[in-house]
N, C-alpha and C positions, 0 to 999 in steps of 0.2 A: 466346526465346533472348537477345534484346537486354536484356530486363529482368533475366534471371538474371545476365548478365555485369555489368550496371550495379550490381545489388544486392551483388555480390561486393566492391565498393569502397565501399559505403555506410559513412559514419562512424558511430561508436557514439553517436548523439545520442538520448537518451531523456529522459523527465521524471523519471526515478528518479535521485536524487543518487548512490546506491550502484550504479554501473554498471561496476565493475571487470571483471566477467566479460565483458560486451559489448565492452569495450575490449580485453581479452585475445584474444577471438575475432577482432577486427579486426586485431590485430598478427599473429596466425597467418596470416591471409589475405594481408596485405601481405608477410610473409616468404616465402611461397611464390612470389610474384611476383619478389621480389628473388633468390631462389635460382635460379629459371628464367632470369632475366636474366644472372646470373653464369655459368651454364653456357653460355648462348648466346654470350657475348662471348669465350669462350676461344679459338675459332678466329681471329677478327679480331685479338685481342691477340697471338697467336703470329705471325700474318702480318705485323703492323706492328712486331714486336719490342718490344711493350710488356710481354710476358710471355715470359721465357726458358724453354726446355724443361726446364732443370734445376730450375726453380721450380714446374713444373706439379704434381708430386706433393704439395707442400705446399699449393698453391692448392686442389687437389681435396679434400685432407683437411679444410681449413677449411670448404669448402662442404658436405662430407658431415656435419661436426659440427653445422652449423646445421640441416641437414635432419633429423638425428636428434633434435635439440632440438625442432624444430617438430612432428615426428611424435608425440613424447612429450606435448607440450603439447596437441595436438589430441585424442589419446586421452583425456587427463585431462578435457578439456572435454566430450567425448562421454559420459563416465561420470558427469558431474554435478559435477565439481570446481568450486568457486566461486573466482573470481579475487579478488585483493586488491591494494591499491596496492604492497605490497612485492613481490608476484609480478610485477607489471608492471615494476617497477624492475629486477628480475633479468633479465627477458626483454629489455627494451630495452638494458640494459647488455651482455648477451651479443651483441646485434646490433652495438653499437658496437665491441666487442672483435674480433668476427669480421670486420667490414668494415675495421677498422684493420689487421688482419693481412693481409688481401688487398691493401690499398693499399701496405703496407710491401713486399710482394713485387713490386709493379708500379709503382714510382716514387714512392710516398708522396704528399706534398703536391703533387707536380708531375703526378700522374696526372690526365688530363682528367675522370675520373669522381669526383674528390674532392668536388664539390658534393653528392653523395649523402650523404656523411657529415654535411654541414651541415644536410641535411633532418631529421636526427634531433633537432636543436634544436627544430624545429617539433613533432615527435612527442612529445618530452619535455614541452614546455610544454602540449600539448593533452591528454595522457593522465595526467600526474603533477601533483600539487599540493603546495604548501608546501615542507617541507624536502626531500622526495624530489625535487621539481622542481629545487631548487638543487643537490642532490647529483648529479643526473643531468647538469646543465649543467657542473658541475665535472669530471665524468668525461669529458665531451665535449672540454673544453679540454685535459685531459691527453692524450687520444688525438690531438688535433691537434698538440700539441707533440711527441709520440712520432714521428708520421709525418714531422715536419719533420727530425728529427735521426737517426733510425735506419731509414732506408729504403734498399732496393736500387734503384739507378737502372738501368733496362734500356737497351740500346743505342738504342732508338727515342726516348728522351727526353734523351740526353746533351747534345744541342746546343740544347735548348729550355728550359733552366732559368732561372726567374726568381729573382733574389736572395732568400735566405731573410728578410732584414731588411725586405723589401717584402711578400713573400707571406704570412708568418706573421701580421703585424698585420691585413692585409686579411681573411684568413680568420676571425680572431678577431672582428673587427668585424661581419662578415656573420652569423656564428653568433649573436652577442649581439643584433643587431637582430632576427633571426628569432625568437629565444627571447622577447624582451620583447614584441614585437607579438603573437605567438601566445598567450602567457600572458594578456595583457590581453583578447584576443578570446575566449579560452576561458572566462575568469572571467565576462565579460559575458554570454556565451551561457548559462552555467550559471545565473546569477542570473535571466536572462529565462525560462529553462525552468521554474525553481521558481516564479517569480511567475505565469507563465501557468497552470501546473497548479493552483496555489492559487486563482487567480481563476476558472478553469473549474469547480473543485469548489464554490466558493461560489455561483456562478450556478446550477449544477445543484441544489444543496441548496435554494436559495431557490425554484426552480421547483417542486420536489417539495413543499416546505412550502405553497406556494400551493394545490396540488392537494389536499393534506390539509386545509387550512383551508377550502377550498370544500366538501369533503365534510362536515366537522364543522358548518359553517354550515347545510348542507342538512338534516343529521340533526337539529340543534337546532330548525330551523323545523318539521320534520315532527313532532317529539315535543312541541313546545310546546303545541299545541292539545289533544291527549289528556291531557297532564298538567294543564293548566288545567281541562279538563272534569272530570277525576277529583277535583281539589281542590274544585271547586264542588259536585259531587255529594256528596262526603263531608261537606262543611260543611252541606249541606242535610239530609242524613240525621241529623247530629248535632242540628240544631235541631228537626227533626220528631219525633225519638224521645227528645229530652232526654238526649243522650249527650255533652254537653259535657265531663263529667268522666271519660269512659271512656278508660282508658290506651291500649288498642289503637287506638282511633280517633284519639286525639291523636298517637300515634306514627306512624300511617299518614300523617296530614296533614303532620307535620314531615318525614318522609322524602321525600314528594312535593315539598315546598318545597326540600329539599336537592338533589334531582334537578334541579329547575329551575335552582338556582344553579350546579350543575356544568355543565349544558348551556350556560348563558349565559357561564360562564367559558371553556369550551372554544371556543365560537363567537366569543368576544371576543379577549382579548389572547394567550391561550396558543398558538393555532395560526395567528395572523397573522404572516407571516414578518418584516414590518418591526418588529414588537414582540415577537416570540417570544424568550423567555429560555432559551437553551440553557445548561444548568448541568453542571459537572463533578460527578458524583455517585458515591457508592460503590454500585455495582450490587448487591452482595451485601445491603447494608442495605435498599435500596429494595425489592428483590424480597421480602425477608422481611416487610416491612411490608405489602406488597400481599397476600401469601399469608395473613397473619393476618387482614386485612380480609375477604378472600373466604371464608376458613374460617368466619367468624362467620355468613356468609350461607348457605353450603351446608353446614349442620351435619350432614347425613346423609352427605355425601361425605367421603372421606379424602384430604386434600390435604397432601402432604409436600414440604418443601423440602430439597434435598440440595446442600450446598456441598462444595467440594474442600479447604477449610481452608487455602488458599494466600494468605490476606491479602486486602486491599481490591482491588477491580477498578474502577478509575476510568474512567468513560466519559462522553462528552458527549452529553446528550439532554435533552428537555423532560420533567420528571418526571410531570406530570399526564397528558400525552398518552401517554407510555409505559405508565403504570399502567393506563390504559384499554385499551391494546393487549394487555397481559398478561392482563387480566380477560377480554377477548374470547377469547383462546386457552383459558383455563381453562374458560369457559362452553362452548366448543365441545367440549372433552374430556368434560365432565360430561353434555352433551346426547348425546354419542356412546355413553358407557358407562352412562348411567342415573344417577338421583339419588344412589344409594349406591355409585357407582364410586370407583375409586382413581386419583388424578392425582398424578404426580411432576413437580416443577419442579426441574431439575438445572442448577446453575451451575458452570462450570469455566473454567479458563484454558488456552488453547492458543496458545503463543507470544506474539505481540503482539495477540492477540484474546481476547475473553471470549465464551463460548458459553452461551447460555441455551436449555434444552430443556424443553418442556412435553409430557409423554408420558402416554398412557393405555392401557387395554386394551379399547378400544372396537372399532368396526368398521373402523377405518382410514380413510385419505383416499380419497374417490371419485376415479376417474381423471379425470373432467371437472373437478374442482376443481384437481387437479395441473396439468392441461394448460392451464387458464386462470388460473393464479395471477397475481395482479396486475390482474385485470379485475374491474370491479364487477358486481354483480347475478348472480353465479354461485353457485348453491346447489342442493343436492338435498333440502333440508328442506321439507316441505309448507308450513310457515308462515314459512320463512326469507326474508330479503330479499337476502342475498348481499353485504352491505357490511362485515361484521365482519372477515373475513380480508383484504379489500381495504384496509381501514383500517390493519391491522397491516403489510401489505406496503408501503403508501405511506409510512407513518411510518418503517419500517426503511430504505427507500431515502433518505428525506429526511435521516436522521442518519448516513448512510454505513454502515449495517449491511446484513445480508443475511439474508433469510428463505428457508428451505428446508423442504419437506415430505417426510417419509420414513415408511416402514413400520417399526413397532417389532418387534424380534425376538420370535417366539412370539405375535404378534398385537397389534394396536393401532396407534396413530398417534403420530408425533413431529413437532412443529413446532420448528424450531431457528432462533434468531436469533443471528447472529455479529456482535459489536460490535468496532470498533477501540478498543484501550485507549489512554487518554491517558498518555503517558510520565510517570513520576514523577521529578522532579528530585532528585538526591542533594544532601544538605546536609551541611556539615562541622560545623555547630553542634550540640552534644549535645541542646539543648532541642528543636531542630527534628527531629532524627533520631528522637527518642522518640515523636513523634506525626506521622503523615503527614497531608497535607491531607484525604485521604479519611476518615481516622479522626475528624477533628473536624467533618465535614460531617453535618448532619442535614436530611434532606429528607422531610417528612411525606408518606406515601402517602394519597391521598384515600380516604375510606370513604363511598361514596355509596349503600350498600345498607342496607335495613332491618336493624336490629341483632337482631331476633327472627325473621328469616326471612320 
């Protein structure tokens, strides 16, 4: 019960710079408290002649108007309406006007509760930024001036008036100090929240990349021995049977050497976080190149790439490591559906994210694989190791993406990777507008498979 009551007053502090909706919800909660307080003080105000009975209908009408406004705002938030800085400005402006009207009816600037109006300088500096903050402070100054010169003085305050030439400057000074201090603290807190969120994300990404690097190093170590053995045996076969000029044998040896180079590359600089080069790439172009490379290997399978035609999709990732992850998913699909199966690789844009789907018409994802996604050595294949999907999942987490496994409609499996897009900066120069950074970027996809299957 105590936690629920405490959370009612929790300020809208989040790591998201766009937090207008949270701020608006907070304003709604605070306004309910203010409305309840205004209703409660009616009886004491009448008793001590701070509110005259003839002013009571006007007083209640102002309170009722604020309550109706709050109910409407609350209903809008419940229906999913998103707040905006302008919306916040309107809401806080309505509060100032409503409170000023109540003060005008009950003594104006000489009402003992007038400091509540000054509190709005704190709220305005906390919830509004830039020009809206200055505009709100200007509205507050106008309201203070109005309650100085156009207020009804009730009998309870007639003998307790402070001269206006003293009271007015004092209230303006207090409001200005409140606004400046709160604006500074709010700006500092916002900068600290953004910095902390970015630092935490960098740390998390580095930790994940270390895990992926350790996995790649382990795989490279395990594969190095059989690759070297195969190379030596092939060389021996060539010498024994005088096949030095045989094209197939020479191609096999070259491709084994290429595999060794790729493994050393992955275990070296590409997946070590302190030397990993994350590049902004055009995902559409990179995926097309990988699909072409894989298609030359699995010539019996039908591998199709389907794009949405919505332009370049710029993402931040390590090209070689991602290409390996995509090949892992395609290999899974072909193993599930057979050598002559059909695999579709679909790339589309969904808001601020790019979605890459690898889908097939195979047997679908086993439940044990779904349940243990992200864990190594989980497989249902008789000769499988259970590291391919783990590699994809680890890499996706490392680059801020998300891997999900779904069933495909009418049978089959879908592996979806959702990437955050890198925002494209708009340029006013014609030469820059005609060619985006993604269009001029060329990232070669590695082709580490034998060209002739």
